[in-house]
C-alpha positions as CSV (number, residue, x, y, z in Angstrom):
1,X,-6.2,56.1,27.0
2,X,-9.1,59.0,26.5
3,X,-9.2,59.5,30.6
4,X,-5.1,59.7,30.9
5,X,-5.6,62.4,28.4
6,X,-8.5,64.4,30.7
7,X,-6.3,63.6,33.4
8,X,-3.4,65.2,31.9
9,X,-2.1,68.2,33.7
10,X,-5.1,68.6,36.5
11,X,-4.4,65.2,38.1
12,X,-0.9,63.3,38.3
13,X,-2.7,60.4,39.9
14,X,-5.3,59.7,38.1
15,X,-3.4,60.5,34.5
16,X,-1.1,58.3,36.1
17,X,-3.8,55.0,36.8
18,X,-5.8,55.3,33.6
19,X,-2.4,54.6,31.5
20,X,-2.3,51.3,34.1
21,X,-5.6,50.0,33.2
22,X,-5.5,50.7,29.4
23,X,-2.7,48.4,29.9
24,X,-4.3,46.2,31.8
25,X,-7.5,45.8,29.8
26,X,-5.7,45.4,26.2
27,X,-3.9,42.7,27.8
28,X,-6.9,40.0,27.2
29,X,-7.2,41.2,23.6
30,X,-3.7,41.0,23.4
31,X,-2.5,41.2,19.3
32,X,-6.0,41.4,18.6
33,X,-6.3,44.7,20.9
34,X,-7.6,48.4,18.0
35,X,-7.7,51.5,18.6
36,X,-4.8,51.3,20.6
37,X,-1.0,52.1,19.4
38,X,1.5,50.0,21.5
39,X,4.5,53.0,21.0
40,X,1.5,55.8,21.6
41,X,0.9,54.6,25.5
42,X,4.8,53.7,25.8
43,X,5.7,57.1,25.6
44,X,2.2,58.5,27.4
45,X,3.8,55.8,30.4
46,X,7.4,57.4,30.2
47,X,6.2,61.0,30.8
48,X,3.7,60.2,33.6
49,X,6.3,58.7,35.4
50,X,7.9,61.6,35.3
51,X,5.3,63.4,37.3
52,X,4.9,62.1,39.7
53,X,6.5,59.7,42.4
54,X,5.5,57.2,44.0
55,X,4.5,53.3,43.4
56,X,3.0,53.7,40.3
57,X,5.9,56.0,38.9
58,X,7.8,52.5,39.1
59,X,5.7,50.4,37.4
60,X,4.9,52.8,34.9
61,X,8.6,52.8,34.6
62,X,8.6,49.2,34.0
63,X,6.0,49.1,31.7
64,X,7.6,51.2,28.9
65,X,10.3,49.9,28.9
66,X,8.5,47.3,28.4
67,X,7.0,48.2,26.1
68,X,9.2,50.5,24.0
69,X,12.6,49.6,24.6
70,X,15.2,46.4,23.8
71,X,14.2,43.7,26.8
72,X,17.9,43.7,27.4
73,X,17.5,47.6,28.4
74,X,14.2,47.0,30.1
75,X,15.6,44.1,32.4
76,X,16.5,47.0,35.0
77,X,13.0,48.7,35.6
78,X,10.8,45.9,35.6
79,X,13.4,44.1,38.2
80,X,13.1,47.4,39.8
81,X,9.3,47.5,39.6
82,X,8.6,43.6,41.0
83,X,11.4,44.4,44.2
84,X,8.8,47.2,44.9
85,X,6.1,44.9,44.5
86,X,7.4,42.6,46.4
87,X,7.0,44.9,49.8
88,X,4.6,46.6,49.1
89,X,1.7,46.8,51.6
90,X,-0.7,44.1,50.4
91,X,-4.0,46.0,49.7
92,X,-1.4,48.6,47.5
93,X,-1.6,45.1,44.7
94,X,-4.5,45.6,44.0
95,X,-3.5,48.6,41.4
96,X,-0.9,46.3,39.4
97,X,-1.4,42.9,40.2
98,X,-2.6,41.7,36.4
99,X,0.5,44.0,35.0
100,X,2.8,42.2,38.1
101,X,2.2,38.5,36.8
102,X,3.1,40.4,33.0
103,X,6.5,41.8,34.2
104,X,7.4,39.1,36.6
105,X,6.9,36.4,33.0
106,X,8.8,39.2,30.9
107,X,11.2,38.7,33.2
108,X,11.1,34.6,33.0
109,X,10.5,34.5,36.7
110,X,8.9,31.5,38.3
111,X,9.1,32.6,42.0
112,X,8.4,36.5,41.5
113,X,5.3,35.2,39.6
114,X,4.1,33.2,42.0
115,X,5.2,35.7,44.8
116,X,3.4,38.1,42.8
117,X,-0.2,36.2,42.3
118,X,-0.1,35.1,45.9
119,X,0.0,38.6,47.2
120,X,-3.1,39.7,44.5
121,X,-5.3,36.6,45.5
122,X,-4.2,37.9,49.5
123,X,-5.2,41.4,48.8
124,X,-8.0,40.9,46.5
125,X,-9.3,38.4,49.6
126,X,-8.5,41.0,52.2
127,X,-10.4,43.6,51.0
128,X,-13.6,41.3,49.7
129,X,-13.2,42.5,45.8
130,X,-14.9,39.1,44.2
131,X,-14.0,40.2,40.6
132,X,-10.0,41.4,41.8
133,X,-10.3,38.1,43.3
134,X,-12.0,36.2,40.2
135,X,-9.4,38.1,37.4
136,X,-6.2,36.6,40.1
137,X,-7.5,33.1,40.2
138,X,-7.9,33.3,36.5
139,X,-4.6,34.4,35.3
140,X,-3.2,31.6,38.5
141,X,-4.8,29.2,36.8
142,X,-3.4,30.1,33.3
143,X,0.0,30.5,34.5
144,X,-0.1,26.8,35.8
145,X,-1.0,25.2,32.9
146,X,1.0,27.7,31.2
147,X,4.3,25.9,33.4
148,X,2.8,22.6,33.1
149,X,1.5,22.4,36.2
150,X,-2.4,21.1,34.8
151,X,-3.3,19.0,38.0
152,X,-2.6,22.9,40.4
153,X,-4.4,24.7,37.4
154,X,-7.6,22.7,38.0
155,X,-7.4,23.6,41.6
156,X,-7.5,27.4,41.2
157,X,-9.9,26.8,38.6
158,X,-12.1,24.9,40.7
159,X,-11.6,28.0,43.2
160,X,-12.7,30.2,40.0
161,X,-15.2,28.1,39.4
162,X,-16.8,28.3,43.2
163,X,-16.9,32.2,43.3
164,X,-18.8,32.6,40.4
165,X,-21.3,30.2,41.9
166,X,-21.3,31.9,44.9
167,X,-22.1,35.4,42.4
168,X,-24.9,34.1,40.7
169,X,-22.8,32.7,37.5
170,X,-23.6,29.5,36.2
171,X,-20.1,27.3,36.6
172,X,-20.0,25.6,33.6
173,X,-19.4,29.2,31.5
174,X,-15.9,28.9,33.2
175,X,-13.8,27.4,30.2
176,X,-9.7,27.8,30.4
177,X,-9.4,25.9,27.1
178,X,-6.1,25.7,28.2
179,X,-6.5,23.1,30.8
180,X,-8.5,21.1,28.6
181,X,-5.5,20.5,26.0
182,X,-3.6,19.1,29.0
183,X,-6.6,17.1,30.4
184,X,-7.1,15.0,27.3
185,X,-10.5,16.4,25.6
186,X,-10.1,15.3,21.5
187,X,-7.7,18.0,19.6
188,X,-9.9,19.5,17.3
189,X,-12.7,20.1,20.3
190,X,-9.6,22.4,21.7
191,X,-8.5,24.4,18.2
192,X,-12.7,24.8,18.2
193,X,-12.2,26.7,21.8
194,X,-9.4,28.2,20.6
195,X,-10.3,29.8,17.7
196,X,-14.0,30.6,19.0
197,X,-12.5,32.9,21.9
198,X,-9.9,34.4,19.3
199,X,-13.3,35.2,17.5
200,X,-14.8,36.6,20.5
201,X,-11.6,39.4,20.9
202,X,-9.9,36.8,23.9
203,X,-6.4,37.0,22.1
204,X,-4.4,35.9,25.2
205,X,-6.8,32.8,25.8
206,X,-6.5,31.9,22.2
207,X,-2.2,32.0,22.7
208,X,-2.5,30.2,25.5
209,X,-4.4,27.8,24.7
210,X,-2.3,27.4,21.6
211,X,0.7,27.2,23.3
212,X,-0.5,24.5,25.7
213,X,-1.7,22.3,22.9
214,X,1.7,22.5,20.9
215,X,3.4,21.3,24.2
216,X,0.6,18.5,24.8
217,X,1.4,17.6,21.1
218,X,5.6,17.8,21.1
219,X,5.1,15.3,24.5
220,X,3.3,13.2,21.4
221,X,5.3,13.1,19.0
222,X,3.5,15.4,17.2
223,X,5.6,17.7,15.9
224,X,4.1,19.0,12.8
225,X,1.2,20.3,14.2
226,X,3.2,21.7,17.3
227,X,5.1,24.1,14.5
228,X,2.0,24.7,13.0
229,X,0.4,26.1,16.1
230,X,2.9,28.1,17.1
231,X,4.6,29.5,14.4
232,X,2.0,32.6,14.0
233,X,2.5,33.4,17.4
234,X,6.2,33.3,16.8
235,X,5.9,35.6,13.7
236,X,3.2,38.0,14.9
237,X,5.1,38.6,18.6
238,X,3.9,40.0,21.9
239,X,5.8,41.2,24.6
240,X,5.9,39.3,27.1
241,X,3.7,36.0,26.1
242,X,5.5,35.1,22.2
243,X,8.8,34.6,24.1
244,X,7.8,31.8,26.0
245,X,6.8,29.8,23.6
246,X,10.4,30.1,21.9
247,X,11.4,26.8,23.6
248,X,8.7,24.4,22.3
249,X,8.8,26.1,19.0
250,X,12.5,24.7,18.6
251,X,11.9,21.7,19.4
252,X,9.1,21.7,16.8
253,X,11.7,22.7,14.4
254,X,14.6,21.0,15.4
255,X,12.2,17.6,15.3
256,X,10.2,18.9,11.8
257,X,14.2,19.1,9.9
258,X,14.3,23.1,10.3
259,X,17.3,23.9,11.7
260,X,17.9,27.5,10.6
261,X,14.5,28.2,12.6
262,X,15.4,26.6,15.5
263,X,18.9,28.4,15.3
264,X,17.4,31.7,14.7
265,X,15.1,31.6,17.9
266,X,17.5,29.6,19.4
267,X,19.4,33.3,19.6
268,X,16.6,35.4,20.2
269,X,16.7,33.0,22.9
270,X,19.6,33.0,24.4
271,X,20.0,37.1,24.2
272,X,16.7,36.4,27.1
273,X,18.4,34.0,29.4
274,X,21.4,36.4,29.2
275,X,19.6,39.5,29.6
276,X,17.8,37.7,32.5
277,X,19.5,35.3,34.1
278,X,16.7,33.9,35.5
279,X,17.2,30.1,36.1
280,X,13.8,30.1,34.4
281,X,15.8,31.1,31.1
282,X,18.3,29.6,31.5
283,X,16.9,25.9,32.4
284,X,15.2,26.5,29.2
285,X,17.5,28.3,26.1
286,X,20.2,25.4,27.3
287,X,17.9,22.8,26.9
288,X,16.9,24.2,23.4
289,X,20.4,24.5,22.9
290,X,20.8,20.6,23.4
291,X,18.1,19.8,20.9
292,X,19.7,22.1,18.5
293,X,23.7,21.0,19.2
294,X,23.1,17.2,20.2
295,X,26.2,18.3,23.0
296,X,25.8,16.5,26.4
297,X,27.2,19.8,28.5
298,X,23.8,21.4,27.0
299,X,21.7,18.8,28.5
300,X,23.7,18.9,32.2
301,X,23.4,22.8,31.7
302,X,19.6,22.6,31.2
303,X,18.6,20.1,34.4
304,X,21.1,21.8,36.7
305,X,19.8,25.0,36.4
306,X,16.2,24.2,36.2
307,X,16.0,22.2,39.4
308,X,16.8,25.7,40.9
309,X,13.3,27.0,39.9
310,X,10.3,25.3,41.4
311,X,8.7,23.6,37.5
312,X,9.2,20.0,38.1
313,X,7.5,20.3,34.3
314,X,10.1,21.8,33.0
315,X,12.7,20.3,34.4
316,X,11.2,16.6,33.7
317,X,11.1,17.4,29.9
318,X,15.0,18.3,30.4
319,X,15.6,14.4,32.3
320,X,13.1,13.2,29.3
321,X,15.1,14.7,26.3
322,X,18.6,14.2,27.9
323,X,17.2,10.2,28.8
324,X,16.1,9.7,25.5
325,X,19.5,11.6,24.1
326,X,21.0,8.2,26.0
327,X,19.0,6.1,25.1
328,X,20.2,6.5,21.1
329,X,23.7,6.5,22.2
330,X,23.1,3.3,24.1
331,X,23.7,4.3,27.8
332,X,21.5,2.4,28.8
333,X,21.7,2.4,32.8
334,X,22.2,6.0,32.8
335,X,19.1,7.2,30.0
336,X,17.3,4.3,32.6
337,X,17.9,6.5,35.6
338,X,16.9,10.2,33.8
339,X,13.5,8.3,31.9
340,X,12.6,7.5,36.0
341,X,13.1,11.2,36.8
342,X,11.5,12.5,34.5
343,X,8.3,10.3,35.2
344,X,8.1,11.5,38.9
345,X,8.3,15.5,38.2
346,X,5.3,14.9,36.0
347,X,3.4,12.8,38.1
348,X,4.0,15.7,40.7
349,X,2.5,17.9,38.3
350,X,0.1,15.5,36.7
351,X,1.7,16.2,33.0
352,X,0.5,12.1,32.2
353,X,0.9,13.5,28.0
354,X,4.3,13.3,28.8
355,X,4.7,11.1,32.4
356,X,3.2,8.6,29.0
357,X,5.8,9.3,26.9
358,X,8.7,9.2,29.2
359,X,7.4,5.7,30.4
360,X,7.5,4.6,26.6
361,X,11.1,4.9,26.4
362,X,11.2,2.8,29.5
363,X,9.3,0.1,27.4
364,X,11.5,0.3,25.1
365,X,14.6,-0.8,27.3
366,X,12.7,-3.2,29.0
367,X,11.9,-1.5,32.2
368,X,8.9,-1.1,34.3
369,X,6.0,1.7,33.7
370,X,6.5,4.2,36.7
371,X,3.4,5.2,37.9
372,X,2.3,8.3,37.2
373,X,0.5,9.4,40.1
374,X,3.7,10.1,43.0
375,X,3.7,6.9,45.2
376,X,0.3,5.0,44.0
377,X,-1.4,7.8,45.4
378,X,-4.9,7.5,44.0
379,X,-6.7,10.5,42.3
380,X,-8.1,13.5,44.2
381,X,-10.8,15.6,42.1
382,X,-9.6,19.1,41.7
383,X,-11.8,20.3,44.7
384,X,-10.4,17.7,46.6
385,X,-7.0,18.9,46.1
386,X,-7.3,21.9,46.6
387,X,-8.9,21.6,50.0
388,X,-6.3,18.9,51.0
389,X,-3.9,21.5,49.7
390,X,-4.9,24.3,52.1
391,X,-5.3,21.6,55.0
392,X,-2.0,20.7,55.0
393,X,-0.8,24.0,54.2
394,X,-2.5,24.6,58.2
395,X,-5.8,26.0,56.8
396,X,-8.9,25.5,59.6
397,X,-12.1,24.4,57.7
398,X,-13.5,27.6,58.5
399,X,-10.7,29.2,56.9
400,X,-10.7,26.8,53.9
401,X,-14.5,26.8,53.7
402,X,-13.9,30.7,53.7
403,X,-11.3,31.2,50.9
404,X,-13.3,28.5,48.4
405,X,-16.4,29.6,48.8
406,X,-18.0,26.7,50.2
407,X,-20.1,25.5,53.6
408,X,-17.5,24.1,56.4
409,X,-20.2,20.7,56.3
410,X,-18.8,20.8,52.8
411,X,-15.2,21.0,53.6
412,X,-15.6,18.5,56.1
413,X,-17.3,16.1,53.2
414,X,-14.3,16.5,51.1
415,X,-11.1,15.9,53.5
416,X,-13.0,13.0,54.9
417,X,-12.8,12.0,51.3
418,X,-9.1,13.0,51.1
419,X,-8.0,11.4,54.1
420,X,-10.4,7.6,53.0
421,X,-8.5,8.0,49.2
422,X,-5.0,8.4,50.8
423,X,-6.4,6.2,53.9
424,X,-4.8,7.9,56.3
425,X,-6.4,10.0,59.8
426,X,-4.8,13.1,60.4
427,X,-3.7,16.5,58.4
428,X,-0.3,15.8,60.1
429,X,-0.1,11.8,58.1
430,X,-1.7,14.4,55.2
431,X,0.7,16.6,55.0
432,X,3.2,14.4,55.3
433,X,1.6,12.1,52.2
434,X,1.2,15.6,49.9
435,X,4.9,15.9,51.0
436,X,6.3,12.3,49.4
């Protein structure tokens, strides 16, 4: 911001760039950031956007509205910025990658967020920018863990590790605490690492880890623990990240008898869903309302909306909660259908803790367990899964090697291991198997 002050009146382009950079540098700290006034940053962004037109001005307008205005009033500018980013020449994505992910999260638009993140990763690869590529892959992993897709999150973290090995860092120093929460690391260790991240100033890592751990707590019926983790985040909000915790907080409140608090937060969530009208927002708002009201129509609305979003775990949770509700109301046949759908969705994303919960419900009705890996597929390591995904998409071994910073021989080795585990012999079979 001091740099932006010096550029003011002398170089409008550099002033705009400096203000966007100020926002991006604040994101890892989130609510722990010091020496910055969010309202002042928003006002400076608003003024700078008027001095020079172009992509940076569109982004500054969206960010200033995000910081200063009520959410429903900020939505049009955020949507314009995301539309622009979808058409921007790839090399310019390096200027806006991290901000684009934040704005898409604010809009509850998982498809635009994934599109922007993919373009950021590709732009960094094309430019040979290792720092940007590291940041982009890290954000990809955090995003997937946040959406309840630990298998995909692990694949991105493996790419981060390979990249840092290529740079010369110790790969073991790369720790995604959110992913550890999903992968069965003891709860007290995850809490300790999250607190360590906060003590070091990484407020974003802390809040993401807490949100992931709370989601796992909900899956394991540790409702009071989930509530206690999320309450401080909800009570001290941070722009686009806190609302993403609303659905889990509502569930924790309902399960612990805090119906009034659940209703208050539900109203905030529904207002956002109305303003942005994305399937993700509408779906989780309806799922939360179903928990509060116990009405079948809300469960069905949640499932219908989330079927239009590319979020297996969120949709699986809607089927799970509806199946549990149906079992309690003694509609066992229909309950079985939704619980089986839930376990299949959880298996695709690697959300095994939720799959265990759904299987527990099925066993209580005398049903056989649904396998926690799709079609009984043997588990692949994160690196094998990443190689398999890239090979199935049509990448050559050389292209996979360049993407993952491996030798072609190492890629060939992993691919042979994948073929052996899956009992296949061609890439065409691989694409079919992964599609199943």
